[in-house]
C-alpha positions in Angstrom: 0.0 0.0 0.0 2.8 2.4 0.9 4.6 1.7 -2.4 1.4 2.5 -4.3 1.2 5.8 -2.5 4.9 6.5 -3.1 4.3 6.4 -6.9 1.6 9.1 -6.6 3.9 11.5 -4.7 6.1 14.3 -5.9 9.7 14.7 -4.8 11.5 17.5 -3.0 15.1 18.2 -2.0 16.2 19.0 1.6 17.9 22.4 1.3 18.0 23.5 5.0 18.0 21.6 8.3 18.1 23.1 11.8 18.1 20.8 14.8 17.9 22.0 18.5 16.7 21.0 22.0 19.4 18.3 22.2 18.6 17.0 18.8 14.9 16.3 19.5 13.3 19.1 17.5 14.1 20.2 14.0 13.0 22.6 11.2 13.3 21.1 7.7 13.0 23.1 4.5 12.3 21.3 1.3 12.3 22.6 -2.3 9.9 20.8 -4.6 11.7 19.3 -7.6 8.9 19.9 -10.1 9.1 23.0 -12.2 5.3 23.2 -12.3 3.5 25.8 -10.2 2.0 24.6 -6.9 0.1 26.4 -4.2 -1.4 25.9 -0.7 -3.1 27.9 2.0 -1.4 28.8 5.3 -2.4 26.2 7.9 -2.7 23.2 5.6 -0.7 20.0 5.8 0.9 17.4 3.5 2.1 13.9 3.7 5.9 13.3 3.7 7.4 9.9 2.9 10.9 8.4 3.1 12.4 5.0 2.6 13.5 3.8 6.0 16.1 1.1 6.9 13.7 -1.1 8.9 10.2 -0.3 7.8 10.4 0.3 4.1 8.6 3.4 2.7 6.8 5.2 5.5 4.4 8.2 4.9 3.2 10.5 7.7 1.1 13.7 7.7 2.7 17.0 8.9 1.4 20.5 9.1 3.3 23.0 6.9 5.2 25.5 9.1 6.0 27.8 6.2 4.0 30.4 4.3 2.7 30.0 0.7 4.7 33.2 0.2 8.0 31.5 1.0 9.1 31.4 -2.6 8.6 27.7 -3.4 9.7 26.2 -0.1 7.9 23.6 2.0 8.9 24.0 5.7 8.2 21.6 8.5 8.6 21.7 12.3 9.1 18.1 13.5 9.8 16.3 16.8 12.0 13.2 17.0 9.9 10.3 18.2 11.8 7.6 20.1 11.5 4.3 18.2 9.4 6.1 15.6 9.0 4.5 12.2 9.8 7.7 10.3 11.2 10.6 12.3 14.6 9.0 13.1 15.1 8.7 9.4 14.0 12.3 8.8 16.5 13.5 11.4 19.3 11.5 9.8 18.9 13.0 6.4 21.6 15.2 5.0 21.2 18.3 2.8 20.4 17.2 -0.8 18.3 14.2 0.3 15.1 13.5 -1.5 11.7 13.4 0.2 8.4 12.4 -1.2 5.3 14.5 -0.6 1.6 14.8 -1.6 -0.2 18.0 -2.6 -1.1 20.0 0.5 -4.6 20.0 1.8 -6.7 20.7 4.9 -9.2 23.2 6.3 -7.3 24.6 9.3 -7.3 28.1 7.8 -8.1 31.6 8.8 -10.9 31.6 6.3 -12.5 28.8 8.2 -12.1 30.8 11.5 -14.0 33.6 9.9 -13.7 36.0 12.9 -11.9 39.3 13.5 -10.0 37.9 16.6 -8.3 34.5 16.5 -6.9 33.0 19.7 -4.4 30.4 18.6 -3.1 27.8 21.2 -0.3 25.4 20.5 1.9 22.9 22.2 5.2 21.6 20.9 5.3 21.1 17.1 1.6 21.9 17.0 2.9 25.4 16.5 3.6 24.7 12.8 0.3 25.7 11.2 0.3 28.9 13.3 3.7 29.9 12.1 2.3 29.6 8.6 -0.6 31.8 9.4 1.3 34.6 11.2 4.2 34.6 8.7 1.8 35.0 5.8 0.0 37.9 7.5 3.3 39.5 8.3 4.6 39.2 4.7 1.3 40.8 3.4 1.6 43.5 6.1 5.2 44.2 4.9 4.0 44.6 1.3 1.3 47.1 2.3 -1.7 44.7 2.7 -3.1 45.3 6.2 -4.2 42.3 8.2 -7.9 42.1 9.0 -7.2 39.9 12.0 -6.2 40.4 15.7 -4.1 37.3 16.5 -3.3 36.2 20.0 -0.9 33.2 20.0 -0.3 31.1 23.1 2.5 28.6 22.8 3.5 26.0 25.4 6.4 23.6 25.9 7.9 21.9 28.8 11.2 23.8 28.8 12.1 27.2 27.4 14.8 25.8 25.2 12.1 23.9 23.3 10.4 27.0 21.8 10.7 26.8 18.1 10.3 30.0 16.1 10.4 32.1 19.2 12.7 34.8 17.9 10.7 35.1 14.6 7.3 35.4 16.4 8.6 37.9 19.0 9.8 40.0 16.1 6.3 40.1 14.7 4.8 40.9 18.1 7.1 43.9 18.5 5.6 45.4 15.4 2.2 46.1 17.0 3.1 49.8 17.1 3.3 49.7 13.3 -0.2 48.3 13.0 0.4 44.6 13.0 -2.1 43.3 15.7 -0.3 40.2 17.0 0.3 39.2 20.6 2.6 36.3 21.4 2.8 34.5 24.8 5.0 31.5 25.3 4.9 29.5 28.5 7.0 26.8 30.1 5.3 24.1 32.2 8.7 23.4 33.8 10.2 26.9 34.2 13.8 26.0 34.8 16.3 28.9 34.5 19.0 26.3 33.5 16.9 25.5 30.4 16.4 29.1 29.4 13.4 30.2 31.4 13.3 33.9 32.4 10.5 36.3 33.5 9.6 37.2 29.9 8.1 33.7 29.6 4.9 32.6 31.3 4.7 29.8 33.8 2.3 26.8 33.6 0.7 24.6 31.0 -0.5 26.6 28.1 -4.2 25.8 28.6 -3.9 27.0 32.2 -2.3 30.2 31.0 -5.2 30.8 28.6 -7.6 30.1 31.5 -5.8 32.7 33.6 -6.1 35.3 30.9 -9.8 34.8 30.6 -10.6 34.4 34.3 -11.5 30.8 33.9 -11.0 28.1 36.7 -7.5 26.7 37.1 -6.9 23.4 39.0 -6.0 24.0 42.7 -2.3 24.0 43.4 -1.1 24.8 39.9 1.6 27.5 39.5 0.4 29.7 36.6 1.7 33.2 35.8 1.9 35.6 32.8 5.1 37.1 31.6 6.4 40.3 33.1 4.7 43.3 31.5 1.6 41.6 30.1 -1.6 43.3 31.1 -4.0 40.5 31.7 -7.0 42.8 31.9 -6.2 44.6 28.7 -5.6 41.3 26.9 -8.9 39.9 28.1 -10.9 43.0 27.2 -9.4 43.0 23.7 -11.4 39.8 22.9 -15.1 40.1 22.0 -16.6 36.6 22.2 -19.1 37.1 19.4 -16.2 38.0 17.0 -13.6 35.5 18.2 -12.5 32.1 17.1 -10.3 29.6 18.9 -7.8 27.5 16.9 -5.9 24.7 18.7 -3.2 22.2 17.7 -1.0 19.9 19.7 -1.6 17.9 22.9 -5.1 16.3 22.9 -5.5 17.0 26.6 -4.9 20.7 26.0 -7.4 20.7 23.1 -10.1 19.0 25.1 -9.5 21.2 28.2 -9.9 24.5 26.4 -13.4 23.6 25.0 -14.9 24.4 28.4 -13.5 27.9 28.9 -14.1 28.8 25.2 -17.8 27.8 25.7 -18.0 29.7 28.9 -16.7 32.8 27.2 -19.4 32.5 24.5 -17.0 31.7 21.7 -18.8 29.6 19.2 -16.0 28.8 16.7 -13.5 26.2 18.0 -11.3 24.8 15.4 -9.0 21.8 15.9 -6.3 20.5 13.6 -6.9 16.8 13.4 -5.6 15.8 10.0 -4.7 12.3 11.3 -8.4 11.6 11.5 -9.1 12.7 7.9 
């Protein structure tokens, strides 16, 4: 079955690879080999495949972390899975290696959110589609096309040295004075200074930080705090429930937990990236 799928896939070349967090997280940039024009929407996903030493050809679906405005590059944010069938082979690839991929698809788009304010919540590599969304809006903003959205992105990881794309996203957040309405809050559930935590990073699981912002119940005994300088009241008041959508991607527990506070706030649009169920 996998070999049949392989014949239907296009090929792309690995042109850039950045591995961090002790080799457990990586950003991989692929350039499609076909000269034909291809297109996708920010937030969509594709299926990548490689021939592996032990399991033959293995395909897996991954959200695209890049923007369709990235000049013909497909970018992925991937976590190494211990004893995984595919990710150890992905992380072992050298520049110039060939990947197989299917045409991008999916409905995890801002068009589907259809609201002025979008609260995005991610854990780990679930950040990938949100990078695509925000980077696309930023590139349009830079070219003179104003964003019609107010974006608030909450991003959680266990340790602060596991935050992919943090520098890029913080750069966008600093442009609010120039009319780019984007707020970025990253949080560490294990705030260890030896692993990079400092007061500019929130404390606690990301779903609990979201609950804190919107005055929703937090389990007793949990340590949850916003970063220094963040005005919780102003952030909460910037969200109008009737014109707000939640978009979540990552840990299933986080996704399930936030349905309750979103409902309590009166937010009717709650989108989840679940391409593995497609």
